[in-house]
C-alpha positions as CSV (number, residue, x, y, z in Angstrom):
1,M,20.0,38.3,63.7
2,S,21.0,40.9,66.2
3,D,17.9,42.9,65.4
4,L,15.6,40.0,66.4
5,L,13.8,40.1,69.8
6,S,14.2,37.4,72.3
7,Q,11.1,35.6,73.6
8,E,11.3,37.4,76.9
9,E,11.4,40.8,75.1
10,I,8.4,39.8,73.0
11,N,6.5,38.7,76.1
12,A,7.3,42.0,77.8
13,L,6.0,44.0,74.8
14,L,2.8,42.0,74.5
15,S,2.1,42.3,78.2
16,G,3.1,46.0,78.4
17,V,5.6,45.2,81.1
18,N,9.0,46.9,81.3
19,D,12.0,44.6,80.9
20,D,13.3,46.0,84.3
21,D,10.2,44.4,86.0
22,I,10.8,40.8,84.8
23,L,13.3,38.1,85.4
24,T,14.2,35.4,82.9
25,A,14.1,31.7,83.8
26,E,17.9,31.7,83.8
27,E,18.0,34.7,86.2
28,Q,15.5,33.0,88.5
29,D,17.7,29.8,88.5
30,V,20.8,31.8,89.4
31,L,18.9,33.6,92.3
32,G,17.6,30.2,93.5
33,E,21.2,28.8,93.6
34,I,22.4,31.9,95.5
35,G,19.6,31.5,98.0
36,N,20.3,27.8,98.3
37,I,24.0,28.4,99.1
38,S,23.2,31.3,101.5
39,M,20.5,29.6,103.5
40,G,22.5,26.4,103.8
41,T,25.0,28.1,106.1
42,S,22.2,30.2,107.7
43,A,20.5,26.9,108.9
44,T,23.7,25.9,110.6
45,T,23.9,29.2,112.4
46,L,20.3,29.0,113.5
47,Y,20.8,25.5,114.8
48,T,23.6,26.9,117.1
49,L,21.2,29.6,118.4
50,L,18.1,27.4,118.9
51,R,19.7,24.1,119.9
52,N,17.3,22.3,117.5
53,K,17.7,20.8,114.1
54,V,17.0,23.4,111.4
55,T,16.1,22.5,107.8
56,I,15.7,25.1,105.1
57,T,14.6,23.7,101.7
58,T,15.5,24.6,98.2
59,P,14.1,28.1,97.4
60,R,11.2,29.0,95.0
61,V,11.8,32.3,93.1
62,T,8.8,34.4,91.8
63,I,7.9,38.0,91.3
64,I,5.1,39.4,93.4
65,S,3.4,42.7,94.1
66,W,2.8,44.2,97.5
67,E,-0.9,43.7,97.1
68,E,-0.4,40.0,96.2
69,L,1.9,39.6,99.2
70,K,-0.7,41.1,101.5
71,Q,-3.2,38.5,100.3
72,E,-0.7,35.6,100.5
73,F,1.0,36.2,103.8
74,K,-0.9,36.4,107.0
75,I,-1.1,39.9,108.6
76,P,0.5,41.0,110.8
77,Y,4.0,39.6,110.2
78,V,7.5,40.6,111.2
79,G,9.9,42.1,108.7
80,V,13.7,42.2,109.1
81,Q,15.6,44.7,106.8
82,V,19.2,44.0,106.0
83,E,21.1,46.4,103.8
84,Y,24.2,45.5,101.9
85,T,26.8,48.3,102.4
86,E,30.0,47.0,100.8
87,G,30.6,44.9,97.7
88,L,26.9,44.8,96.9
89,K,24.5,47.8,97.2
90,G,20.9,47.0,98.0
91,N,18.2,46.0,100.4
92,N,17.2,42.6,101.6
93,L,13.9,42.1,103.5
94,L,13.2,38.9,105.4
95,I,9.5,38.1,106.2
96,L,8.6,35.8,109.1
97,K,5.2,34.8,110.6
98,K,4.3,36.3,113.9
99,E,3.9,33.0,115.7
100,D,7.2,31.8,114.3
101,V,9.0,34.8,115.7
102,L,7.4,34.2,119.1
103,K,8.6,30.5,119.1
104,I,12.1,31.4,117.8
105,T,12.7,34.1,120.5
106,D,11.4,31.7,123.2
107,L,13.9,29.1,122.1
108,M,16.7,31.7,122.1
109,M,15.8,32.6,125.7
110,G,16.1,28.9,126.8
111,G,12.4,28.0,126.5
112,N,10.9,25.0,124.7
113,G,9.0,27.1,122.0
114,D,5.6,26.6,123.5
115,V,4.3,30.2,123.7
116,K,0.9,31.5,124.7
117,E,1.4,35.3,124.3
118,D,-0.1,37.1,121.3
119,E,1.8,40.4,121.1
120,I,5.2,41.1,119.7
121,S,7.3,43.3,122.1
122,E,10.5,45.2,121.6
123,L,12.3,42.3,123.3
124,H,11.0,39.9,120.6
125,L,12.0,42.3,117.8
126,S,15.5,42.7,119.3
127,A,16.0,39.0,119.6
128,I,14.8,38.1,116.1
129,G,16.9,41.0,114.8
130,E,20.0,39.4,116.4
131,A,19.0,35.9,115.0
132,M,18.6,37.3,111.5
133,N,21.9,39.3,111.9
134,Q,23.8,36.0,112.5
135,M,21.9,34.2,109.8
136,I,22.5,36.9,107.1
137,G,26.1,37.3,108.4
138,S,26.9,33.7,107.6
139,A,25.0,33.9,104.3
140,S,27.1,37.0,103.4
141,T,30.3,35.0,104.1
142,S,29.1,32.3,101.7
143,L,28.1,35.0,99.1
144,S,31.6,36.5,99.5
145,A,33.2,33.2,98.7
146,L,30.8,32.7,95.7
147,L,31.5,36.1,94.2
148,N,35.1,36.4,95.3
149,M,34.5,39.9,96.9
150,N,34.2,41.5,100.3
151,I,30.6,41.9,101.4
152,N,29.4,43.7,104.5
153,I,25.9,44.3,105.8
154,S,24.3,46.9,108.1
155,P,22.7,45.8,111.5
156,P,19.3,44.4,110.8
157,K,16.1,46.4,111.6
158,A,13.1,44.4,112.8
159,F,9.6,45.8,112.6
160,I,6.0,44.7,112.5
161,V,4.1,45.0,109.2
162,D,0.4,45.8,110.0
163,A,-2.8,45.3,108.0
164,N,-2.0,48.3,105.8
165,I,1.2,46.6,104.7
166,R,3.1,49.9,105.1
167,L,6.9,49.6,105.3
168,P,9.1,52.0,107.2
169,E,10.0,55.1,105.3
170,D,13.7,54.4,105.3
171,I,13.3,51.1,103.3
172,S,13.7,51.9,99.7
173,F,11.8,49.2,97.8
174,T,11.0,51.0,94.5
175,G,8.3,49.7,92.2
176,D,5.1,47.8,92.8
177,K,6.8,44.4,92.4
178,V,9.6,42.6,94.2
179,V,11.4,39.3,93.9
180,K,10.2,36.8,96.4
181,I,12.5,33.9,97.4
182,A,10.4,31.5,99.6
183,F,12.0,28.8,101.7
184,K,10.3,26.1,103.8
185,M,11.8,26.2,107.3
186,V,11.5,23.3,109.8
187,I,12.9,23.7,113.3
188,G,12.8,20.5,115.3
189,E,9.2,19.5,115.9
190,I,8.3,23.1,116.9
191,I,8.1,25.0,113.7
192,D,7.0,23.9,110.2
193,S,6.6,27.1,108.3
194,E,7.9,29.4,105.6
195,I,10.4,32.2,105.6
196,M,10.5,34.7,102.7
197,Q,13.3,36.9,101.3
198,L,12.2,40.0,99.3
199,L,14.6,41.8,97.0
200,P,14.1,44.8,94.7
201,I,14.2,43.6,91.1
202,S,17.2,45.9,90.3
203,F,19.2,44.4,93.2
204,A,18.3,40.9,92.2
205,K,19.6,41.6,88.6
206,Q,22.8,43.0,90.2
207,L,23.3,39.7,92.1
208,V,22.8,37.7,88.9
209,E,25.2,39.9,86.9
210,H,28.0,39.4,89.5
211,V,27.5,35.6,89.4
212,V,27.4,35.5,85.6
213,T,30.5,37.7,85.3
214,K,32.5,35.5,87.7
215,N,31.5,32.3,85.8
216,R,32.7,33.9,82.6
217,E,36.0,34.7,84.1
218,E,36.4,31.2,85.5
219,D,35.5,29.7,82.1
220,K,38.3,31.9,80.4
221,K,40.8,30.8,83.1
222,E,39.9,27.1,82.5
223,S,40.1,27.5,78.7
224,F,43.6,29.2,79.1
225,Q,44.7,26.5,81.5
226,S,43.5,23.8,79.2
227,D,45.5,25.2,76.3
228,K,48.5,25.6,78.5
229,N,48.3,22.0,79.7
230,E,48.1,20.8,76.1
231,I,51.3,22.6,75.2
232,I,53.0,21.2,78.3
233,D,51.7,17.7,77.5
234,N,53.2,18.0,74.0
235,S,56.5,19.1,75.3
236,T,56.5,16.4,77.9
237,E,55.8,13.8,75.3
238,I,58.8,14.9,73.2
239,E,61.0,14.9,76.3
240,N,59.8,11.4,77.3
241,E,60.7,10.1,73.9
242,K,64.3,11.5,74.3
243,T,64.5,10.1,77.8
244,A,63.4,6.6,76.5
245,E,66.1,6.6,73.9
246,N,68.8,7.5,76.4
247,N,67.5,4.9,78.8
248,E,67.7,2.2,76.1
249,K,71.3,3.1,75.4
250,T,72.2,3.0,79.1
251,I,70.6,-0.4,79.5
252,K,72.6,-1.8,76.6
253,E,75.9,-0.5,78.1
254,K,75.0,-2.0,81.5
255,Q,74.4,-5.4,80.0
256,R,78.1,-5.6,79.1
257,V,79.1,-6.4,82.7
258,P,82.0,-9.0,83.2
259,V,81.0,-12.1,85.1
260,K,83.4,-13.8,87.6
261,P,83.0,-17.2,89.5
262,V,82.0,-17.0,93.2
263,I,84.7,-18.1,95.7
264,F,83.3,-19.5,98.9
265,Q,85.1,-19.5,102.2
266,N,86.1,-22.7,104.0
267,F,83.8,-23.1,107.1
268,D,86.1,-25.7,108.7
269,D,88.7,-23.0,109.3
270,I,86.1,-20.7,110.8
271,A,84.9,-23.3,113.3
272,T,88.5,-24.0,114.4
273,E,89.5,-20.4,114.8
274,G,86.2,-19.4,116.5
275,G,86.3,-21.8,119.4
276,E,88.2,-19.5,121.8
277,E,86.1,-16.5,120.7
278,N,82.8,-18.4,121.6
279,E,84.1,-19.0,125.1
280,D,85.0,-15.3,125.6
281,N,81.5,-14.3,124.2
282,L,79.8,-16.6,126.7
283,K,81.6,-14.9,129.6
284,L,80.1,-11.5,128.6
285,I,76.5,-12.7,129.3
286,M,77.1,-14.6,132.5
287,D,75.7,-11.8,134.7
288,I,72.4,-11.3,132.8
289,P,69.5,-12.2,135.1
290,L,66.9,-14.8,133.9
291,N,63.4,-15.5,135.2
292,V,63.0,-19.1,136.5
293,T,59.4,-20.3,136.7
294,V,58.1,-23.6,138.2
295,E,54.8,-24.6,136.6
296,L,52.7,-26.9,138.7
297,G,50.2,-27.5,135.9
298,R,47.7,-25.9,133.5
299,T,44.0,-26.0,132.7
300,K,41.4,-24.2,130.4
301,K,38.3,-22.6,131.7
302,L,35.3,-20.8,130.0
303,I,34.7,-17.2,130.8
304,K,31.5,-18.1,132.6
305,D,33.5,-20.5,134.8
306,I,36.1,-17.9,135.6
307,L,33.4,-15.4,136.6
308,E,32.0,-18.0,139.1
309,L,35.3,-18.4,141.0
310,N,35.4,-17.2,144.6
311,E,37.3,-17.8,147.8
312,G,37.5,-21.6,148.5
313,S,37.0,-22.7,144.8
314,I,39.3,-25.5,143.6
315,I,40.9,-25.5,140.2
316,E,41.8,-28.9,138.8
317,L,45.1,-29.0,136.9
318,D,46.3,-31.3,134.0
319,K,48.9,-33.0,136.2
320,I,48.3,-35.8,138.7
321,A,49.6,-35.9,142.2
322,G,53.3,-36.8,142.5
323,E,54.0,-36.0,138.8
324,P,57.1,-33.9,138.1
325,V,56.6,-30.2,137.7
326,D,58.0,-28.2,134.7
327,I,60.9,-25.7,135.1
328,L,61.0,-22.8,132.6
329,V,63.7,-20.2,132.1
330,N,62.4,-17.0,130.4
331,G,59.3,-19.0,129.4
332,K,61.3,-21.9,127.8
333,F,61.0,-25.4,129.2
334,I,64.4,-26.7,130.3
335,A,63.9,-29.2,133.1
336,K,61.6,-31.3,135.3
337,G,61.7,-31.4,139.0
338,E,59.9,-32.4,142.2
339,V,58.5,-30.1,144.9
340,V,60.3,-30.2,148.3
341,V,60.0,-28.2,151.6
342,I,63.1,-26.5,153.0
343,D,62.5,-25.2,156.4
344,E,59.3,-23.1,155.8
345,N,59.8,-22.5,152.1
346,F,59.0,-24.5,149.0
347,G,61.8,-25.6,146.7
348,V,62.2,-27.8,143.6
349,R,64.7,-30.6,143.2
350,I,65.8,-31.0,139.5
351,I,65.4,-34.5,138.4
352,D,65.6,-34.2,134.6
353,I,67.3,-31.5,132.4
354,I,66.4,-31.0,128.8
355,Q,69.4,-29.7,126.8
356,E,69.7,-29.6,123.0
357,N,66.9,-32.3,122.7
358,K,68.9,-34.6,125.0
359,R,68.1,-35.5,128.6
360,I,70.7,-35.8,131.4
361,N,69.3,-37.8,134.3
362,S,70.3,-36.7,137.7
363,I,71.9,-39.1,140.2
């Protein structure tokens, strides 16, 4: 069985294409997932720079030649090269449309993205290089977490790709074909376009291999942990059975508790002995101040009626003229009285005291 060719190898032989120049469907799915994770954090970074909502959709992975790219993407366009220098080794080329670069750089400089100029200047290249630097920087952080390794990148290099689609000489993209990962990019209501990430096929395979290797290691750890948990569960079950037996013995022993009759104390003796103590306790609270309030009357009003009150308004109470007023101590009703005038002050003469549900009429 090991001598049989896979379907991908058969297709490669029939088409005369080297296996190094193709990606399987599984490899493309892995690259798409990597791009999805990376660009998710990049969108957040771009939002901070542009102060506009940024949406980058799920990527589409294909293999494309430079000639096909020339026909597919409008010339001229702006390329931003990012090289991975630590953890991963390879080049990464971002492709943006010229008009998108003009709008993005205008937003970065505080504009509204409404641009009229046609030419890309060194200022635009510098600004878009910085934007891509922060985007790929955050993407590298996500990739580091995904692969569990330290990843560093070189400062991005932005350049214009002209009609001859000639790349700078220091960009090593070997072969006639590259991996294209296309993302739809929407920035507010200003940009609805596409951004592309180009990778050499060898570098793309390197990324896939790192992800697959990490997944295998995690599967082994999970399998080992599962076996370990099973052993622990068996040991715990045996221990629980022993504990249950011991608990049952303890419960039976505790059930043999002697029962004695309850002896209640005589409350008549307590009342006789506590009379003098109650008087002493009452002396301790004689100096505590209490709030005495005289309530002339009450009424209820709607909120709209309260809001209509002003100087000179009259509020009708629930008591009639000449009716005794209520006297409250700390909010508790204790007596009734009548309002009197002493010199220039108001006073209240107590006419009825409420005490322990009994009334003592004044003379």
